[in-house]
A tleap script that builds the chain and sets N, CA, C and O, in Angstrom:
source leaprc.protein.ff14SB
mol = sequence {
  NMET LYS ALA MET ILE LEU LYS LYS LEU GLY
  SER ILE SER GLU ASN LYS ALA PRO LEU GLU
  LEU GLU ASP LEU PRO ASP PRO VAL PRO GLY
  GLU THR GLU ILE LEU ILE ARG VAL SER ALA
  CYS GLY VAL CYS HIE THR GLU LEU ASP GLU
  ILE GLU GLY ARG THR PRO PRO PRO GLU LEU
  PRO PHE VAL LEU GLY HIE GLN VAL VAL GLY
  ARG VAL GLU GLN THR GLY GLY LYS ILE GLY
  ALA PHE THR ILE GLY ASP ARG VAL GLY VAL
  GLY TRP ILE HIE SER SER CYS GLY ARG CYS
  ARG PHE CYS LEU GLU GLY LYS GLU ASN CLEU
}
set mol.1.N position { -1.988 -11.004 -1.381 }
set mol.1.CA position { -2.854 -9.854 -1.529 }
set mol.1.C position { -2.541 -8.882 -0.402 }
set mol.1.O position { -2.089 -9.276 0.673 }
set mol.2.N position { -2.784 -7.629 -0.663 }
set mol.2.CA position { -2.611 -6.598 0.352 }
set mol.2.C position { -3.974 -6.308 0.973 }
set mol.2.O position { -4.992 -6.275 0.281 }
set mol.3.N position { -3.976 -6.099 2.286 }
set mol.3.CA position { -5.227 -5.815 2.983 }
set mol.3.C position { -4.947 -4.945 4.197 }
set mol.3.O position { -3.870 -5.002 4.790 }
set mol.4.N position { -5.939 -4.139 4.554 }
set mol.4.CA position { -5.872 -3.347 5.773 }
set mol.4.C position { -6.436 -4.199 6.903 }
set mol.4.O position { -7.578 -4.654 6.839 }
set mol.5.N position { -5.632 -4.407 7.930 }
set mol.5.CA position { -5.948 -5.332 9.009 }
set mol.5.C position { -6.232 -4.568 10.302 }
set mol.5.O position { -5.495 -3.654 10.674 }
set mol.6.N position { -7.309 -4.958 10.974 }
set mol.6.CA position { -7.607 -4.467 12.321 }
set mol.6.C position { -7.114 -5.518 13.306 }
set mol.6.O position { -7.569 -6.661 13.274 }
set mol.7.N position { -6.191 -5.141 14.177 }
set mol.7.CA position { -5.623 -6.097 15.129 }
set mol.7.C position { -6.149 -5.919 16.545 }
set mol.7.O position { -6.131 -6.861 17.337 }
set mol.8.N position { -6.623 -4.707 16.872 }
set mol.8.CA position { -7.183 -4.492 18.205 }
set mol.8.C position { -8.266 -3.434 18.134 }
set mol.8.O position { -8.225 -2.538 17.291 }
set mol.9.N position { -9.226 -3.548 19.021 }
set mol.9.CA position { -10.333 -2.602 19.093 }
set mol.9.C position { -9.910 -1.402 19.928 }
set mol.9.O position { -9.087 -1.525 20.834 }
set mol.10.N position { -10.479 -0.238 19.615 }
set mol.10.CA position { -10.186 0.942 20.401 }
set mol.10.C position { -10.773 2.185 19.790 }
set mol.10.O position { -11.222 2.180 18.644 }
set mol.11.N position { -10.768 3.238 20.551 }
set mol.11.CA position { -11.333 4.518 20.140 }
set mol.11.C position { -10.504 5.165 19.039 }
set mol.11.O position { -9.275 5.200 19.108 }
set mol.12.N position { -11.191 5.675 18.027 }
set mol.12.CA position { -10.516 6.405 16.941 }
set mol.12.C position { -9.874 7.669 17.495 }
set mol.12.O position { -8.831 8.093 16.997 }
set mol.13.N position { -10.470 8.276 18.507 }
set mol.13.CA position { -9.887 9.494 19.078 }
set mol.13.C position { -8.538 9.214 19.744 }
set mol.13.O position { -7.692 10.103 19.833 }
set mol.14.N position { -8.341 7.985 20.209 }
set mol.14.CA position { -7.078 7.615 20.847 }
set mol.14.C position { -6.088 6.978 19.876 }
set mol.14.O position { -4.882 6.997 20.123 }
set mol.15.N position { -6.582 6.419 18.781 }
set mol.15.CA position { -5.718 5.790 17.778 }
set mol.15.C position { -6.203 6.210 16.399 }
set mol.15.O position { -7.154 5.634 15.870 }
set mol.16.N position { -5.559 7.202 15.822 }
set mol.16.CA position { -5.998 7.774 14.534 }
set mol.16.C position { -5.712 6.851 13.346 }
set mol.16.O position { -6.267 7.064 12.268 }
set mol.17.N position { -4.869 5.840 13.514 }
set mol.17.CA position { -4.530 4.916 12.430 }
set mol.17.C position { -4.635 3.475 12.937 }
set mol.17.O position { -3.616 2.827 13.174 }
set mol.18.N position { -5.868 2.969 13.106 }
set mol.18.CA position { -6.045 1.653 13.702 }
set mol.18.C position { -5.791 0.470 12.761 }
set mol.18.O position { -5.740 -0.676 13.208 }
set mol.19.N position { -5.633 0.739 11.482 }
set mol.19.CA position { -5.453 -0.343 10.513 }
set mol.19.C position { -3.997 -0.435 10.075 }
set mol.19.O position { -3.294 0.571 9.990 }
set mol.20.N position { -3.557 -1.666 9.799 }
set mol.20.CA position { -2.190 -1.902 9.343 }
set mol.20.C position { -2.223 -2.600 7.995 }
set mol.20.O position { -2.960 -3.570 7.820 }
set mol.21.N position { -1.430 -2.120 7.033 }
set mol.21.CA position { -1.333 -2.749 5.718 }
set mol.21.C position { -0.463 -3.989 5.830 }
set mol.21.O position { 0.657 -3.932 6.338 }
set mol.22.N position { -0.991 -5.119 5.347 }
set mol.22.CA position { -0.251 -6.383 5.393 }
set mol.22.C position { -0.417 -7.145 4.099 }
set mol.22.O position { -1.386 -6.956 3.363 }
set mol.23.N position { 0.545 -8.010 3.836 }
set mol.23.CA position { 0.444 -8.971 2.742 }
set mol.23.C position { -0.126 -10.259 3.312 }
set mol.23.O position { 0.400 -10.793 4.288 }
set mol.24.N position { -1.195 -10.762 2.712 }
set mol.24.CA position { -1.830 -12.007 3.130 }
set mol.24.C position { -1.770 -13.005 1.977 }
set mol.24.O position { -1.612 -12.603 0.824 }
set mol.25.N position { -1.895 -14.298 2.269 }
set mol.25.CA position { -1.944 -15.278 1.176 }
set mol.25.C position { -3.146 -15.013 0.279 }
set mol.25.O position { -4.201 -14.591 0.752 }
set mol.26.N position { -2.984 -15.259 -1.007 }
set mol.26.CA position { -4.110 -15.100 -1.934 }
set mol.26.C position { -5.197 -16.111 -1.584 }
set mol.26.O position { -4.905 -17.295 -1.416 }
set mol.27.N position { -6.450 -15.660 -1.471 }
set mol.27.CA position { -7.537 -16.603 -1.179 }
set mol.27.C position { -7.826 -17.486 -2.392 }
set mol.27.O position { -7.533 -17.122 -3.531 }
set mol.28.N position { -8.400 -18.640 -2.122 }
set mol.28.CA position { -8.797 -19.579 -3.179 }
set mol.28.C position { -10.305 -19.751 -3.067 }
set mol.28.O position { -10.805 -20.093 -1.995 }
set mol.29.N position { -11.048 -19.519 -4.164 }
set mol.29.CA position { -12.506 -19.631 -4.069 }
set mol.29.C position { -12.957 -21.074 -3.899 }
set mol.29.O position { -12.366 -21.995 -4.462 }
set mol.30.N position { -14.027 -21.258 -3.104 }
set mol.30.CA position { -14.653 -22.564 -2.980 }
set mol.30.C position { -15.477 -22.870 -4.218 }
set mol.30.O position { -15.554 -22.055 -5.138 }
set mol.31.N position { -16.084 -24.030 -4.240 }
set mol.31.CA position { -16.858 -24.479 -5.412 }
set mol.31.C position { -17.962 -23.507 -5.823 }
set mol.31.O position { -18.255 -23.374 -7.012 }
set mol.32.N position { -18.577 -22.827 -4.858 }
set mol.32.CA position { -19.697 -21.926 -5.156 }
set mol.32.C position { -19.323 -20.468 -4.937 }
set mol.32.O position { -20.190 -19.641 -4.655 }
set mol.33.N position { -18.056 -20.151 -5.062 }
set mol.33.CA position { -17.574 -18.792 -4.821 }
set mol.33.C position { -16.800 -18.267 -6.024 }
set mol.33.O position { -16.365 -19.024 -6.891 }
set mol.34.N position { -16.642 -16.943 -6.046 }
set mol.34.CA position { -15.758 -16.319 -7.023 }
set mol.34.C position { -14.697 -15.525 -6.266 }
set mol.34.O position { -14.935 -15.056 -5.153 }
set mol.35.N position { -13.548 -15.381 -6.868 }
set mol.35.CA position { -12.479 -14.552 -6.326 }
set mol.35.C position { -12.469 -13.261 -7.132 }
set mol.35.O position { -12.425 -13.288 -8.362 }
set mol.36.N position { -12.510 -12.142 -6.438 }
set mol.36.CA position { -12.575 -10.831 -7.091 }
set mol.36.C position { -11.286 -10.073 -6.837 }
set mol.36.O position { -10.840 -9.948 -5.697 }
set mol.37.N position { -10.686 -9.565 -7.916 }
set mol.37.CA position { -9.568 -8.624 -7.770 }
set mol.37.C position { -10.209 -7.264 -7.544 }
set mol.37.O position { -10.829 -6.703 -8.447 }
set mol.38.N position { -10.059 -6.743 -6.348 }
set mol.38.CA position { -10.761 -5.532 -5.925 }
set mol.38.C position { -10.155 -4.296 -6.585 }
set mol.38.O position { -8.944 -4.078 -6.529 }
set mol.39.N position { -11.013 -3.492 -7.209 }
set mol.39.CA position { -10.606 -2.202 -7.772 }
set mol.39.C position { -10.883 -1.076 -6.780 }
set mol.39.O position { -10.097 -0.137 -6.654 }
set mol.40.N position { -12.010 -1.183 -6.079 }
set mol.40.CA position { -12.393 -0.178 -5.080 }
set mol.40.C position { -13.199 -0.872 -3.990 }
set mol.40.O position { -13.942 -1.820 -4.247 }
set mol.41.N position { -13.033 -0.381 -2.778 }
set mol.41.CA position { -13.731 -0.964 -1.637 }
set mol.41.C position { -14.226 0.161 -0.747 }
set mol.41.O position { -13.438 0.983 -0.280 }
set mol.42.N position { -15.530 0.199 -0.511 }
set mol.42.CA position { -16.101 1.222 0.343 }
set mol.42.C position { -15.805 0.955 1.806 }
set mol.42.O position { -15.742 -0.193 2.245 }
set mol.43.N position { -15.629 2.012 2.535 }
set mol.43.CA position { -15.476 1.944 3.981 }
set mol.43.C position { -16.486 2.935 4.545 }
set mol.43.O position { -16.501 4.106 4.164 }
set mol.44.N position { -17.324 2.459 5.449 }
set mol.44.CA position { -18.377 3.326 5.962 }
set mol.44.C position { -18.438 3.253 7.479 }
set mol.44.O position { -17.505 2.783 8.130 }
set mol.45.N position { -19.533 3.716 8.024 }
set mol.45.CA position { -19.675 3.782 9.472 }
set mol.45.C position { -19.627 2.396 10.119 }
set mol.45.O position { -19.255 2.279 11.287 }
set mol.46.N position { -19.993 1.357 9.387 }
set mol.46.CA position { -19.923 0.001 9.922 }
set mol.46.C position { -18.513 -0.321 10.390 }
set mol.46.O position { -18.335 -0.914 11.454 }
set mol.47.N position { -17.509 0.063 9.609 }
set mol.47.CA position { -16.125 -0.198 10.002 }
set mol.47.C position { -15.753 0.577 11.268 }
set mol.47.O position { -15.026 0.063 12.118 }
set mol.48.N position { -16.241 1.794 11.393 }
set mol.48.CA position { -15.988 2.564 12.612 }
set mol.48.C position { -16.569 1.837 13.827 }
set mol.48.O position { -15.932 1.757 14.877 }
set mol.49.N position { -17.782 1.311 13.670 }
set mol.49.CA position { -18.398 0.544 14.757 }
set mol.49.C position { -17.572 -0.694 15.097 }
set mol.49.O position { -17.439 -1.053 16.267 }
set mol.50.N position { -17.017 -1.348 14.074 }
set mol.50.CA position { -16.177 -2.526 14.325 }
set mol.50.C position { -14.877 -2.127 15.020 }
set mol.50.O position { -14.481 -2.752 16.004 }
set mol.51.N position { -14.219 -1.098 14.515 }
set mol.51.CA position { -12.946 -0.641 15.084 }
set mol.51.C position { -13.100 -0.268 16.551 }
set mol.51.O position { -12.256 -0.613 17.379 }
set mol.52.N position { -14.180 0.437 16.868 }
set mol.52.CA position { -14.366 0.919 18.243 }
set mol.52.C position { -15.078 -0.093 19.141 }
set mol.52.O position { -15.261 0.166 20.330 }
set mol.53.N position { -15.484 -1.245 18.591 }
set mol.53.CA position { -16.022 -2.323 19.403 }
set mol.53.C position { -17.515 -2.321 19.634 }
set mol.53.O position { -18.005 -3.157 20.394 }
set mol.54.N position { -18.273 -1.414 19.010 }
set mol.54.CA position { -19.733 -1.414 19.186 }
set mol.54.C position { -20.362 -2.624 18.503 }
set mol.54.O position { -21.313 -3.208 19.024 }
set mol.55.N position { -19.842 -2.996 17.358 }
set mol.55.CA position { -20.217 -4.247 16.680 }
set mol.55.C position { -18.907 -4.953 16.348 }
set mol.55.O position { -18.457 -4.925 15.202 }
set mol.56.N position { -18.304 -5.575 17.329 }
set mol.56.CA position { -16.974 -6.144 17.118 }
set mol.56.C position { -16.968 -7.246 16.072 }
set mol.56.O position { -17.938 -7.994 15.949 }
set mol.57.N position { -15.884 -7.349 15.321 }
set mol.57.CA position { -15.771 -8.434 14.348 }
set mol.57.C position { -15.728 -9.773 15.069 }
set mol.57.O position { -15.449 -9.819 16.267 }
set mol.58.N position { -16.000 -10.866 14.356 }
set mol.58.CA position { -16.045 -12.178 14.996 }
set mol.58.C position { -14.703 -12.633 15.572 }
set mol.58.O position { -14.661 -13.439 16.502 }
set mol.59.N position { -13.618 -12.115 15.019 }
set mol.59.CA position { -12.288 -12.472 15.511 }
set mol.59.C position { -11.293 -11.400 15.079 }
set mol.59.O position { -11.554 -10.622 14.162 }
set mol.60.N position { -10.175 -11.377 15.742 }
set mol.60.CA position { -9.071 -10.485 15.385 }
set mol.60.C position { -7.851 -11.338 15.090 }
set mol.60.O position { -7.680 -12.368 15.742 }
set mol.61.N position { -7.011 -10.977 14.167 }
set mol.61.CA position { -7.127 -9.816 13.281 }
set mol.61.C position { -8.263 -9.993 12.275 }
set mol.61.O position { -8.720 -11.108 12.026 }
set mol.62.N position { -8.711 -8.872 11.700 }
set mol.62.CA position { -9.869 -8.863 10.818 }
set mol.62.C position { -9.610 -7.922 9.653 }
set mol.62.O position { -9.055 -6.838 9.835 }
set mol.63.N position { -10.014 -8.340 8.445 }
set mol.63.CA position { -9.900 -7.495 7.257 }
set mol.63.C position { -11.194 -6.708 7.125 }
set mol.63.O position { -12.266 -7.292 6.965 }
set mol.64.N position { -11.099 -5.389 7.190 }
set mol.64.CA position { -12.273 -4.533 7.068 }
set mol.64.C position { -12.557 -4.199 5.612 }
set mol.64.O position { -11.708 -4.377 4.738 }
set mol.65.N position { -13.766 -3.713 5.371 }
set mol.65.CA position { -14.145 -3.234 4.046 }
set mol.65.C position { -15.234 -4.085 3.436 }
set mol.65.O position { -15.267 -5.305 3.597 }
set mol.66.N position { -16.104 -3.425 2.746 }
set mol.66.CA position { -17.185 -4.083 2.024 }
set mol.66.C position { -17.632 -3.117 0.930 }
set mol.66.O position { -16.992 -2.087 0.715 }
set mol.67.N position { -18.707 -3.435 0.250 }
set mol.67.CA position { -19.146 -2.621 -0.881 }
set mol.67.C position { -18.037 -2.584 -1.931 }
set mol.67.O position { -17.507 -1.523 -2.261 }
set mol.68.N position { -17.704 -3.755 -2.442 }
set mol.68.CA position { -16.556 -3.959 -3.325 }
set mol.68.C position { -16.952 -3.890 -4.792 }
set mol.68.O position { -18.038 -4.325 -5.173 }
set mol.69.N position { -16.063 -3.340 -5.611 }
set mol.69.CA position { -16.165 -3.390 -7.062 }
set mol.69.C position { -14.838 -3.935 -7.571 }
set mol.69.O position { -13.771 -3.539 -7.104 }
set mol.70.N position { -14.916 -4.844 -8.530 }
set mol.70.CA position { -13.693 -5.407 -9.093 }
set mol.70.C position { -13.994 -6.310 -10.265 }
set mol.70.O position { -15.075 -6.252 -10.853 }
set mol.71.N position { -13.016 -7.154 -10.602 }
set mol.71.CA position { -13.155 -8.096 -11.719 }
set mol.71.C position { -12.961 -9.521 -11.220 }
set mol.71.O position { -12.149 -9.782 -10.332 }
set mol.72.N position { -13.722 -10.434 -11.810 }
set mol.72.CA position { -13.619 -11.838 -11.439 }
set mol.72.C position { -12.241 -12.347 -11.851 }
set mol.72.O position { -11.846 -12.265 -13.014 }
set mol.73.N position { -11.529 -12.869 -10.868 }
set mol.73.CA position { -10.173 -13.385 -11.071 }
set mol.73.C position { -10.180 -14.902 -11.244 }
set mol.73.O position { -9.445 -15.446 -12.068 }
set mol.74.N position { -11.022 -15.582 -10.454 }
set mol.74.CA position { -11.161 -17.037 -10.501 }
set mol.74.C position { -12.591 -17.393 -10.154 }
set mol.74.O position { -13.286 -16.633 -9.479 }
set mol.75.N position { -13.026 -18.553 -10.619 }
set mol.75.CA position { -14.358 -19.036 -10.250 }
set mol.75.C position { -14.255 -20.450 -9.703 }
set mol.75.O position { -13.380 -21.224 -10.091 }
set mol.76.N position { -15.174 -20.772 -8.786 }
set mol.76.CA position { -15.263 -22.139 -8.287 }
set mol.76.C position { -15.904 -23.028 -9.340 }
set mol.76.O position { -16.442 -22.532 -10.331 }
set mol.77.N position { -15.850 -24.328 -9.133 }
set mol.77.CA position { -16.331 -25.297 -10.109 }
set mol.77.C position { -17.821 -25.273 -10.363 }
set mol.77.O position { -18.270 -25.743 -11.408 }
set mol.78.N position { -18.601 -24.739 -9.439 }
set mol.78.CA position { -20.062 -24.737 -9.591 }
set mol.78.C position { -20.596 -23.343 -9.892 }
set mol.78.O position { -21.737 -23.034 -9.548 }
set mol.79.N position { -19.794 -22.502 -10.525 }
set mol.79.CA position { -20.209 -21.142 -10.874 }
set mol.79.C position { -20.458 -21.083 -12.371 }
set mol.79.O position { -19.576 -21.403 -13.167 }
set mol.80.N position { -21.661 -20.673 -12.750 }
set mol.80.CA position { -21.980 -20.557 -14.163 }
set mol.80.C position { -22.351 -19.143 -14.571 }
set mol.80.O position { -22.348 -18.815 -15.758 }
set mol.81.N position { -22.671 -18.299 -13.590 }
set mol.81.CA position { -23.169 -16.964 -13.901 }
set mol.81.C position { -22.061 -15.952 -14.151 }
set mol.81.O position { -22.327 -14.875 -14.684 }
set mol.82.N position { -20.820 -16.274 -13.777 }
set mol.82.CA position { -19.717 -15.330 -13.910 }
set mol.82.C position { -18.565 -15.980 -14.663 }
set mol.82.O position { -18.324 -17.182 -14.555 }
set mol.83.N position { -17.862 -15.152 -15.426 }
set mol.83.CA position { -16.655 -15.626 -16.106 }
set mol.83.C position { -15.488 -14.722 -15.721 }
set mol.83.O position { -15.678 -13.579 -15.305 }
set mol.84.N position { -14.300 -15.247 -15.865 }
set mol.84.CA position { -13.103 -14.483 -15.530 }
set mol.84.C position { -13.082 -13.193 -16.351 }
set mol.84.O position { -13.293 -13.204 -17.563 }
set mol.85.N position { -12.827 -12.099 -15.669 }
set mol.85.CA position { -12.792 -10.786 -16.313 }
set mol.85.C position { -14.066 -9.986 -16.168 }
set mol.85.O position { -14.058 -8.778 -16.403 }
set mol.86.N position { -15.184 -10.634 -15.779 }
set mol.86.CA position { -16.438 -9.902 -15.573 }
set mol.86.C position { -16.245 -8.831 -14.506 }
set mol.86.O position { -15.588 -9.067 -13.492 }
set mol.87.N position { -16.820 -7.652 -14.739 }
set mol.87.CA position { -16.814 -6.604 -13.719 }
set mol.87.C position { -17.997 -6.860 -12.800 }
set mol.87.O position { -19.124 -7.034 -13.264 }
set mol.88.N position { -17.744 -6.882 -11.501 }
set mol.88.CA position { -18.791 -7.211 -10.535 }
set mol.88.C position { -18.776 -6.225 -9.378 }
set mol.88.O position { -17.773 -5.561 -9.113 }
set mol.89.N position { -19.897 -6.147 -8.707 }
set mol.89.CA position { -20.015 -5.362 -7.494 }
set mol.89.C position { -20.611 -6.238 -6.408 }
set mol.89.O position { -21.433 -7.112 -6.682 }
set mol.90.N position { -20.194 -6.000 -5.181 }
set mol.90.CA position { -20.671 -6.782 -4.049 }
set mol.90.C position { -21.213 -5.825 -3.010 }
set mol.90.O position { -20.481 -4.980 -2.495 }
set mol.91.N position { -22.483 -5.952 -2.701 }
set mol.91.CA position { -23.088 -5.141 -1.661 }
set mol.91.C position { -22.729 -5.682 -0.292 }
set mol.91.O position { -22.203 -6.788 -0.169 }
set mol.92.N position { -23.009 -4.913 0.715 }
set mol.92.CA position { -22.626 -5.298 2.068 }
set mol.92.C position { -23.494 -6.384 2.657 }
set mol.92.O position { -23.057 -7.088 3.567 }
set mol.93.N position { -24.706 -6.541 2.171 }
set mol.93.CA position { -25.617 -7.495 2.782 }
set mol.93.C position { -25.316 -8.903 2.280 }
set mol.93.O position { -25.237 -9.131 1.073 }
set mol.94.N position { -25.150 -9.839 3.199 }
set mol.94.CA position { -24.816 -11.215 2.832 }
set mol.94.C position { -26.044 -11.975 2.353 }
set mol.94.O position { -25.992 -12.677 1.343 }
set mol.95.N position { -27.137 -11.835 3.070 }
set mol.95.CA position { -28.341 -12.559 2.676 }
set mol.95.C position { -29.557 -11.937 3.344 }
set mol.95.O position { -29.437 -11.137 4.272 }
set mol.96.N position { -30.704 -12.312 2.863 }
set mol.96.CA position { -31.960 -11.889 3.476 }
set mol.96.C position { -32.979 -13.000 3.250 }
set mol.96.O position { -32.792 -13.863 2.392 }
set mol.97.N position { -34.052 -12.969 4.025 }
set mol.97.CA position { -35.012 -14.081 3.969 }
set mol.97.C position { -35.937 -13.990 2.753 }
set mol.97.O position { -36.390 -15.014 2.242 }
set mol.98.N position { -36.219 -12.766 2.289 }
set mol.98.CA position { -37.119 -12.604 1.158 }
set mol.98.C position { -38.589 -12.733 1.491 }
set mol.98.O position { -39.430 -12.627 0.599 }
set mol.99.N position { -38.924 -12.961 2.763 }
set mol.99.CA position { -40.312 -13.224 3.143 }
set mol.99.C position { -40.878 -12.273 4.193 }
set mol.99.O position { -42.092 -12.080 4.257 }
set mol.100.N position { -40.014 -11.676 5.017 }
set mol.100.CA position { -40.530 -10.809 6.085 }
set mol.100.C position { -41.033 -9.495 5.477 }
set mol.100.O position { -40.816 -9.229 4.295 }
set mol.101.N position { -41.699 -8.687 6.285 }
set mol.101.CA position { -42.277 -7.444 5.755 }
set mol.101.C position { -41.203 -6.494 5.230 }
set mol.101.O position { -41.443 -5.764 4.268 }
set mol.102.N position { -40.012 -6.494 5.855 }
set mol.102.CA position { -38.946 -5.617 5.372 }
set mol.102.C position { -38.497 -6.039 3.969 }
set mol.102.O position { -38.355 -5.199 3.081 }
set mol.103.N position { -38.278 -7.329 3.777 }
set mol.103.CA position { -37.883 -7.825 2.457 }
set mol.103.C position { -38.960 -7.532 1.413 }
set mol.103.O position { -38.661 -7.102 0.299 }
set mol.104.N position { -40.204 -7.770 1.788 }
set mol.104.CA position { -41.306 -7.560 0.847 }
set mol.104.C position { -41.489 -6.092 0.487 }
set mol.104.O position { -42.041 -5.776 -0.567 }
set mol.105.N position { -41.028 -5.190 1.360 }
set mol.105.CA position { -41.083 -3.755 1.079 }
set mol.105.C position { -39.813 -3.251 0.390 }
set mol.105.O position { -39.669 -2.051 0.157 }
set mol.106.N position { -38.883 -4.172 0.060 }
set mol.106.CA position { -37.634 -3.760 -0.572 }
set mol.106.C position { -36.630 -3.183 0.409 }
set mol.106.O position { -35.714 -2.468 0.004 }
set mol.107.N position { -36.784 -3.480 1.689 }
set mol.107.CA position { -35.894 -2.970 2.736 }
set mol.107.C position { -35.149 -4.137 3.384 }
set mol.107.O position { -35.098 -4.244 4.609 }
set mol.108.N position { -34.568 -5.018 2.546 }
set mol.108.CA position { -33.941 -6.227 3.071 }
set mol.108.C position { -32.743 -5.947 3.990 }
set mol.108.O position { -32.315 -6.828 4.736 }
set mol.109.N position { -32.207 -4.728 3.937 }
set mol.109.CA position { -31.108 -4.383 4.844 }
set mol.109.C position { -31.587 -4.273 6.301 }
set mol.109.O position { -30.764 -4.268 7.216 }
set mol.110.N position { -32.891 -4.187 6.526 }
set mol.110.CA position { -33.425 -4.095 7.882 }
set mol.110.C position { -33.768 -5.458 8.435 }
set mol.110.O position { -34.232 -5.564 9.570 }
savepdb mol mol.pdb
quit
């Protein structure tokens, strides 16, 4: 797969092209995961914060991008809700508790 890779943190004003296009091994979904062939991937201010080190990624090199739209390419063995070829979208939020006041107000991103 092709991906834009961040290899080092730094100011955008000093490095106008901080990402490098690379070929990576194709990922394999786990039992409870799906593999998505990405059609479009949003890049927003979160990536700028990661690139410049305000919210650094957990490790480098790092593949940036979230807010993905694509089609299901493979499914893990314990997936029943998706089939190969389904068009899917993935929001940036990984999880939320569902119980705090923010979640109860529909503001789970907070």
